[in-house]
C-alpha positions in Angstrom: 20.9 11.2 11.0 20.7 13.2 14.1 20.3 11.7 17.6 16.7 12.8 18.0 15.7 10.9 14.8 17.7 7.9 15.8 16.0 7.7 19.3 12.5 8.1 17.7 13.2 5.4 15.2 14.6 3.0 17.9 11.3 3.5 19.8 9.2 2.8 16.7 11.2 -0.2 15.8 10.8 -1.6 19.2 7.0 -1.3 18.7 7.2 -3.1 15.4 7.3 -6.8 16.3 5.9 -8.2 13.0 2.7 -9.0 14.7 0.1 -9.4 11.9 -2.9 -7.1 12.1 -6.2 -9.0 12.5 -7.5 -8.3 9.0 -5.5 -8.8 5.8 -7.4 -6.3 3.7 -7.9 -3.3 6.0 -9.8 -1.2 3.5 -12.6 -3.7 3.3 -14.0 -4.7 6.7 -16.3 -7.5 5.3 -13.7 -9.5 3.4 -15.2 -12.6 1.8 -12.6 -15.2 0.5 -15.1 -16.6 -2.0 -14.9 -13.2 -3.9 -11.1 -13.4 -4.2 -9.0 -13.5 -7.4 -8.2 -17.2 -7.0 -11.9 -18.1 -6.5 -13.2 -16.1 -9.4 -10.4 -16.3 -12.0 -9.4 -19.9 -12.8 -6.3 -20.8 -14.8 -6.9 -21.6 -18.4 -7.6 -25.3 -19.3 -4.4 -27.3 -19.1 -2.7 -24.9 -16.7 -2.5 -24.7 -13.0 -1.3 -22.0 -10.5 2.1 -22.7 -9.2 2.2 -22.9 -5.4 3.0 -19.8 -3.5 4.6 -19.4 -0.1 2.0 -19.4 2.7 1.7 -15.9 4.0 3.8 -14.5 1.2 3.0 -11.5 -1.1 2.0 -13.8 -4.0 -0.6 -15.5 -1.8 -1.8 -12.2 -0.5 -2.3 -10.8 -4.0 -4.1 -14.0 -5.1 -6.6 -13.5 -2.3 -7.4 -9.9 -3.1 -11.1 -9.2 -3.0 -12.9 -8.5 -6.2 -16.0 -6.5 -6.9 -18.9 -8.3 -8.5 -18.6 -9.4 -12.1 -19.4 -6.6 -14.5 -18.5 -3.8 -12.1 -17.3 -0.8 -14.1 -13.9 0.8 -13.4 -14.3 4.2 -11.7 -11.8 7.0 -11.2 -10.9 8.5 -7.8 -13.7 11.1 -8.3 -16.4 8.5 -9.1 -16.4 9.1 -12.8 -16.4 6.1 -15.1 -13.1 5.3 -16.8 -13.4 5.9 -20.5 -12.3 2.5 -21.8 -14.5 0.0 -19.9 -13.4 -2.9 -22.2 -9.8 -2.8 -20.9 -10.4 -4.8 -17.7 -11.5 -8.3 -16.8 -12.2 -7.7 -13.1 -12.1 -4.9 -10.5 -10.3 -5.2 -7.2 -12.6 -4.3 -4.3 -10.3 -1.5 -3.1 -10.8 2.2 -2.7 -8.3 4.5 -4.4 -8.8 7.5 -2.1 -10.2 10.8 -3.1 -7.2 12.3 -4.9 -5.7 11.5 -8.3 -2.6 9.8 -6.9 -2.7 6.1 -7.6 -1.4 5.7 -11.1 1.1 3.2 -12.7 3.7 2.3 -10.1 1.6 3.8 -7.3 -0.8 0.8 -7.5 2.0 -1.6 -6.8 3.4 0.6 -4.0 -0.1 0.6 -2.4 -0.5 -3.1 -2.7 3.0 -3.8 -1.3 2.6 -1.4 1.6 -0.8 -2.8 2.5 0.6 -6.4 2.5 3.6 -5.4 4.7 1.3 -3.4 7.0 -1.1 -6.4 7.4 1.9 -8.5 8.5 3.1 -5.8 11.0 6.4 -5.5 9.1 6.5 -1.7 9.3 10.3 -1.4 8.9 10.0 -3.0 5.5 7.7 -0.3 4.3 9.9 2.2 2.5 9.9 3.7 -1.0 12.1 6.1 -3.0 11.0 9.5 -4.0 12.1 10.6 -7.5 14.8 12.6 -5.8 16.4 9.3 -4.7 15.5 9.9 -1.0 13.9 7.0 0.8 10.7 7.5 2.7 10.7 5.1 5.6 7.3 4.4 7.2 9.0 4.0 10.6 10.2 7.5 10.3 6.6 8.6 9.5 5.3 6.6 12.5 7.7 8.5 14.7 6.0 11.8 13.5 8.5 12.9 10.9 7.2 14.4 7.7 9.0 15.2 4.5 9.6 18.7 3.4 10.3 18.7 -0.3 11.8 21.8 -2.0 12.8 21.1 -5.6 15.0 18.0 -5.5 15.9 18.3 -1.8 14.0 16.4 0.9 14.4 17.1 4.6 12.5 15.4 7.4 11.0 17.3 10.4 9.1 16.0 13.4 5.7 17.5 13.0 3.2 15.0 14.3 2.7 12.6 17.3 3.8 9.0 17.0 1.1 7.1 15.1 1.2 3.5 13.7 -2.5 3.4 12.7 -3.9 2.3 9.4 -5.0 5.9 8.7 -1.4 7.0 9.3 -0.3 4.4 6.6 -2.8 5.9 4.2 -1.5 9.4 4.8 2.1 8.2 4.4 1.1 6.6 1.0 -0.4 9.8 -0.2 3.0 11.5 0.4 4.9 8.7 -1.2 2.6 8.7 -4.3 2.9 12.5 -4.6 6.7 12.3 -4.7 7.4 8.9 -6.3 6.8 7.5 -9.7 7.6 4.8 -12.1 11.2 6.0 -12.5 11.9 5.9 -8.8 
């Protein structure tokens, strides 16, 4: 890693103080806890949910907002998914306007959203299928990946930006170059 990248990353890391962002689910400004997974989906009779750590990923997932009962699953372009019988509930979450969130990408998005909501930017990193790691703090510092075949290089091409829209752009790149195998 060259000195310029190291300095930029040091500046970014100093800004990342694990201060939680005010909203947990930044894609939905009108979050309603009563519409969450734990409120709508009860354990089967005779079972109970095991406790989860307060503020942990499991608790965050359990509180994900759901769309109203009976909501159909739609694809990124608004079209209805063919098999509407394959789901029980629909998370109230946009999937962007590109066909990128598939398989492992859904978990990547959820994990990144959780870490971002906690202000834990240094923990947001995922591997491309090439084996290279895409660090969000590098992205915040303005560096963007240049992918040529199986080779990834990073070049500073943007101003420093730790906004939520920057996270979403970072995730688009990650989802383009990562997959279940990585």
